[in-house]
N, C-alpha and C positions, 0 to 999 in steps of 0.2 A: 621789836615784836611785829604779827601780824596786825597787832593793835593797835598801833601807833598812829596818824593823823594821818602820814606819809601816805603809810602803805593801805589805810580805807580808805585814801582818794585813788589808790591803784587799782584796789578790787572793783571800786564803783563803776571804773569802765567796763571793767568784764560784766559786773550785774548789769549791764547799761542793755548791754547786747540783746538780752529773749523781747524787751519793750523796743528796744526799735525795729527788732524785727516784725512783731507786733504791729508797729504803728504802718511801718513800709507793707503791710501787708493789708492793712485796712483800706489802702489806696483812693481817701478823699481828700478833699485839699487840707481841711484842718489836719489830719494824721501824717499828712504830707509837711508841712510847718511844723509840726510835734515831733517827728523826727529829725527833722533837722536842729530843731535846740537840744531833744536828749543828745546827739550826738555832738552837737558843739558844746556843752556843759562838759560833755566826757573829754572831748578831746581839751579841751581847758582844763581839765584835772593834772595832763601831762603837766603840764606847766608849772603847777603849783605843788605837784607832790614832791617832786626834786626840789625846789626851793625851799619850801619848806623844811624837808628831809635836811640840809644843809644847812639851813638856820640853825637850825636846831642841834645842830651834829649828832643825828638820829640816821646815819645814811646804814643801812643792814645789807647783809644776804641776801636775805629775802626782799625784801625792794628790788634789790637791782636783778634778782631774779623775773621778779613777777614782770617788772616795768615794761622789759620792751615784750614781755608775750601778752600782757594789755591791750600795750598797741597795736602789733600785728595783728589778736583779735578781733579788735575792733573796726581797723583798715582792712582787713577780710571780708569783714560779715559786712559792712556800707558797699565794699565793690563786689560783690556776690548778691547783696540785693538791686542793685543799681543795674546789673546785668541781668539778673537774672527775673526782674520784673521790666525790661525793655524800656529803661530810664537812660538808657546812652545811646549813642547814635551807632551807627555802623563804625565809624571811626573812630569814635571816643572809647570803641573797646582796647585801640592797640594803648593807648597810655595804661588802662587800666590795666591789662597785661606786663605792660613795662613795672608797673609799679608790684605787682605781686611776684615777679621774678626777683625783684632785686630784693623784696623781703626776705624768701626764699634764700639767696644767695647769703645777706648778710646774718641769716639766723644760724647756716651752714657753718660760714665763716669764725663767729663769735664760738660757736658752740666745741671747733676744732681746737678754736685760739687757746679756749678756756683749759684745758688739759695742759697747753701747755706754760697755764698760769700768764700770758700775755692777755692786755685788755685791748681790744679796738675802740679808741675814743671815738667820740662823737664831734664830727666837726661843724663848724659856723656854715659852711652850704649844706649840709644834712638840715642842719636848723629852717633853715628855709629852705628845702624841700620839703620839709615836715607841718610848715605854715603855709603853703601851697596846696600841699595835699589836703590837709584837713579841711580847708577855707571850701576847696573844691566841689569834698566829698558831702560836707554841709551843705554848701548852694545845691547841690544834684541832687538831693535826698528833697531840698524841700521845691527844687523846680518849676516848671510854670505853673502848674497847678496849685502850691502851696505859697506862690508869692503873693497873688491878689488876698491872701488870708490877712497880708497887715499890710497892706496896699501899694506893694510894690507891684502888681498885674501888670503896669505897663514896659517892665523889663526883662528880657531875652535872659531872666538865669539860668535855663539849660544851657544857653548858649556862653555864657558867662561860666558857670560850672564847668564846662568842658574847655574850654581855652585856660581855666585854670590846672586842671586836670594835665591837658598839657606841657604847660610849664612845669607842674609836678613832674610830668615823666621826662622833659629835658635834664631838669638836675639828678632827679634819681638814675637815670645813666651814666652822670656824670659823678655823682658820689658813690655809685657803685660800684663803677672802674676804677676810684680813687683806694674804696675798700680791700677790693680782689686787689689790686698791687700791693698795697701795705700789708694785706694779709699773707698774702706770698712772698711776701719780702720777708716779713717778720717766720713766719716758719721755715724759712728756706737759709737764712740767716744765724748768724752767732749764736743767739736766743734761745732756739729749736734745740741746740745740742747742750744746753748747758742749765744747772739746776735754778730752779724756782730763784727770784734776788739777784740772782747775777745777772751781770750784763756786759 
């Protein structure tokens, strides 16, 4: 049900996006730090919604559909805010583009394979990619202006964030290639020509 706790947590990620946009657009040290906190809390719900759903045996079709959508909307909004407000260096735009393209690729693969009743499982490396990606985006949203609010003004926060974004982009390329290869193999293999449930 959409009102189950795991689904409410998933929906909260989507609900956080307008607040994130408003805070980032204010462009003040306190609002940058607040944007980082809102994004980080929203990102953490991605771990707990799945964990709670599995523990309670409450995994639903609604949740499976909405979870990746919420993730991609949150990531896309953060990347566009960072690029639009000049919070990324010229070099930082490249990993951002790689990440966006990978999200579109995986979404397309999942949509195609869903028609064949074939799932595309999340790999352990993809989870590492998500961790670096979410950490990088939260760090970049705080930026060098927001860091002093919590006494971290001595750190090159934007540089650290971009370093993490590059790490996420490298993992993105690896996992994107793995997903593409697996997706094409499944689509062209024996499973593609058999009714659902047969292997």
